N, C-alpha and C positions, 0 to 999 in steps of 0.2 A: 566368237560367241557360241555358247552351248545351244543345243536345240531348244531348251526351255530356260530362259533367264531367271524364272521364278523357282526353279528346282535347285535348292541350296543344300549345304551340309546340315542345316537345321532340319530340313525335310528328311534327309537321310537319318539323322539322329533319332527323329521321332517316328518316322514312317508315315508322314502326312503328305498331302498333295500340295498344300500351299504354305509358305512361310509366314503365316499370319497367326499371331497369338492373341487371343482375347483374354484380357483380365476382367473378371466379372465377379460380383457377389450373388449372381442369380443362376441357379442350377439350370433353368430352362434355356438361358442364353448359352451357357457352356455346352449343353447337349446340342443345341442347334448349330453352333459354330463347328463343333467337332464333326457332326454329321454332314457338314457342308464342305469338308476337306481341309479345314483349318485346325487349330489347336486351341485349347482353352485351359486357363488356370483359374480355379475357383478360390476367391478370398474367404478364408475361414477364421480369421483372427478374432471375430466377435462371437464365435460359437463354442459351446462346451465340447469336450471330447466325445460325449455321447452323440451330440448333434452332428459332429464331423463324421463319425462312423456311419451314421444313417445316410448322410449326404453322399458319401463315397459309394455306398451300396446303391442308392437311387440312380446315380450317374451311370454306374457300371451296367445296370439293367437296361439302359437305353442307348448304349453306344457300340454294342456288338464287338467288344474286345479292343476297341480303339484306345490309344493312350490319352491321358488327361493329367492335369497337375493340380496341386493344392498349394495355396500361399498362406504363410503365417507371418506374424511379426515377432521377431526374436531380439529385441533391443537389449544390449548389454547394460543400458542405463536403468532398466526396470529393477525394482527391489527384488532381492532373492526370494523372499516369501513374506507376504504381508496381506492383511485383510483390507477390504475397501474402507472400512471405518477407520482403521489405523492411518491409512494414507489420507483420507479426507480430513482428519484431525490436524494434519500438518499444513493445510492450506491457510495462508495468512489472512487475517481479518480484513486487511486492506483490499485484498482481491475479492473476498466475499462481498464487500461493500460495493466494489465496482461492478461486479456481476449484478447485484440487486439494482443498482442505478440503471443499468441497461434494460433489465426486465421491466422496471417501472416506466422508463422513458418511452419505450416502444410498446407498452401494454402487452407484454409477453406473458401468457398465463403459465403457472407452474404445471408440470406434466400431470396428466390425469392419473397416471400410475408412477410409482417410483422407478427411476431409471436404473436398470440392473447392468452394471459393468463388471460383475463378478467373473463373467466368462471371457472378458477381453484379454487376449494373449499378452498385450503389453502391460497388463496390470502387475504381473510379477513373473520372474523367471520360472518359478515352479509351475505356474499355469501354462506358460508357453511350452515347457517341456512335456507337460501332460498331453497337450494337444499334439505335439510332435510324435509322441509315442504311438498315437493312433495311426499316423501316417506311416510309421515304420512297420507297425503290426500289419497294416493293410497293404503294405508294399506298393504304395502309390507310385505310379510311373515317374512323375516329376515332383520334387519338393522344392518350392521356391520360397526365398526369404525376402519379404518386402521391406523389412527393417532389421538391421543387424547382420553380421557375417555368419553364413552357414557353415564355415570351415569345420567347426567342431563336430558336425554330424556326418561328414563325408564317409568315414569308414563304415558307420552303422548303416547308412543309406546304400552304399555300394554293395555291402554284403547281402543286401536284400534285393538287389537289382534295380534300385531306384536311382534316378539321375537327380543331381542337386544344382539348382540355379541360384545365382546371387544377383541382387539388384544393387547397383552402385550409382552414386551421383558425382563421384570424383575419380580421376584416373588412378590415383594412388590406392584407392580402395580396390579397384579392378586388379591392379598389379598384385596386391596381397592375395586376393581370392584366386587369381590365375595360378600363382605359386602354390597355393594350397591344393589345387586340383579340382575346382568346381567344373561342372560339365558344360555350363554356358553362363555368359554374363549378360545381364540386362543393363545396358548403358542408358541411363535415363537423364534427360535434360530438364532444364529449368522450366520449360513450357509444358511439362507433364501435369496431369491431374494428381491429386494426392500428395504423398510425401516425396519431396524432391530436394535436390541440392541447388546450387546457384550457378551451374555451368550449363550453357546452351546445348541443345540436342546436336546441332551440327558439329560443335567442337568435341563434345565428349565421345560421340560415336566414332568420329575419325581417329581420335587419340587412342581409344581403347582397342579399336580394330587394328591399329598399327602394332600393338604389342601382344595381340591375342594368339598368334600362331594358328594352330588347328582348332582352337576352342571357338565354337560359334558365338558370335556377338549378336544380341537382339537389341535393335534400336527402339527407344521409348521416348515419348515427349512430343505432344502435339500432332501425332500421326493419326490422320483420319481419312486419307484419300489414297488412291493408287499412285498418284505422283509422289506422295510421301514414301510409299513403299519402294518405288523405283529409286528415289533419291537415297534412301537408307542402304539399299543394296550397293549403289555406286560408292557410298562412303566406306564400304567394307563389311557392313552388317550381313548376317545370314537370315534375317527375318525382322519382323516388327512386333512390338508389344503395344497393344491398343486397349484403351479403357473407356474413355469418353465416348468413343464411337458406338458403344453398345448400350449406353444408358437410356437412350430414347428409342431403342428398337422395339418391335412389336412384342417380343418375348420378355422384355425387361419388366421386373416387378416393382420398380420404384414408383413413387407417387406420380400420378398424372400431372399434378401441378409442377413438379420438377421437370418432367418430360417437356412440358410446354415452355418452361423457362429455358431449357437447354436448346430447344429448336429455335427459339428467338434470340439466343445469346450470341455475342461475338467475343473475340479474345479480350476486349476491353472490359467485359463484364466479369472477368476472373481476377482473383487477387492471390498473391503469394503471402501466406500468413502463418505464424506459429501460435495464433491465439486459440486454435481449436484443440489440438492434441499436444502442444508443446514442442512438436517438430514442425519445421517449415513444410507447408503443403499448399497446393493450389486448389482453390474452391471458387464457387460463385460468390460474388460479393453479397454481403448481408449486413445488417446493423451491427452484429457482433464483431465481425472482422473490421468494420470501419471505425467503431469506437475504440478498439484496441490499438489503432494506428495513431490516435491523437496524442499530443505531447503530454497531456495530463494523465494518460492511462498508465497504470503500473506495468512493469515489465512482465510479459507472460511467463508463467511458471514452466518448468521443465515437465517432461512426461514422467509419470502418468498424472501428475497433479493438475495440469491444465486441462487434460481430457475430462477429468472428473468435474472440474469447475465449469466447463462449457456444456456439460451434458443436459442440465435443466433447460438452458436456453434452446438448445437444438431440439430436444423432445417437445418442449412447450410450443415452439414455433410450428413443428409438425402437427401437434395436436390441434392447434388453432387453425391449421390449413390456410395460412396467410402467405401468399407468394412473396410478399415484401420482406418477410422475416426468414424464410427458409433458405437453406444452402445445400450444396452437394459438391463433392470433388469434381472438378472439371478442368481439362487442359485447354491450352490456347488454340487448339485445333477445333474447338467447339463451333466456330463459325461455319464449318463445312457440314455440320450435322443439322440439316434443314428439314428432314422428314422423319416420320416414325416408320421405318422400313423393316421388313422381316430380316432376321440375321442372315439367312441364306442369300438374300439379294445383296446385302452389304458386302458379304464375301465375294460374290460374283462381280459386283461393280468395281470393287477394289482391284481384283485380279485383271479384269478387262482393261481398266484404265492404266494399270502399271504396264501391261503388255503393249498397249497403245503408245505409251511414252517411249519404251525401248524401240518400238518399230519406227516412230517418228525420228528418233535420234540416229539410229544406226541401221535400221532395217532388220527384220527378222528373216531367218532362212525359210525357204518354201517347204 
């Protein structure tokens, strides 16, 4: 055993102390994790290119030259270039009627303001590429693709000194991205929050690690404790990708109602559904996801059409501040999120527990 079982090739690639990657949509969480010895990737798919540029500057001013990452969604299924009105006009009337039925049945108000999805990177390939241009111009240390293969941007990113990470839900996707030359693979299991495939974390991490060679593999899906971190490293991963873990932390800017739901939730309170974005994703159960599971429900639309269809419900539920209506991406490890702790303590607790696991199993050197 090495002197430090938590010092992996991912740590060497990034120059960080711990192989813990926080995926978050909150800048404060990202900065707190980075300054605690971990690494953070900020999700920017819902931001305009101008907002992304400002966020990058904000983070850089607070991390003293440490590396960070930005995540975008780059789905090949998105229209090449289209307006929100054009896409909305293609949503079938049957689906609009089903949406309206849910809104009336659960007394969900319409949003107080119109929902603006113009900046969502999955709306069109043109917008996604405009967002990506900012990352290339800013020479972001790590560019991650949460949806879609990032192989097409490898040359441009590497020319600027940026690393490229790809997130996969199937081993065949990992094989293609490894052959293309990505710098790390996030192997994400079915128990993850957000967009995910149908393969379990235990299976996909082991399979992808077996074919990865020297490329670091980052395990994702239900990872919320030090035991999960230790297990991932034993499966061949070089680090862990964590998301749900940070949603209820002190620095997180999500609604307190959602924080309280997450702290009280168990794995049974999550559901795997394509009713929100058109891609399968794991979220907290809510009336919207439950109604779309029923036999009489129409088949959810593909992305970006379903994302547009669900937006009034989601924003209306948030505006009403009703816990029974609201939802949030949440993995099956949510049952271990039981307190609203500072990010620094979460990192420290995870590291301490993982080291304790290794010590219990094989003993650490003096």
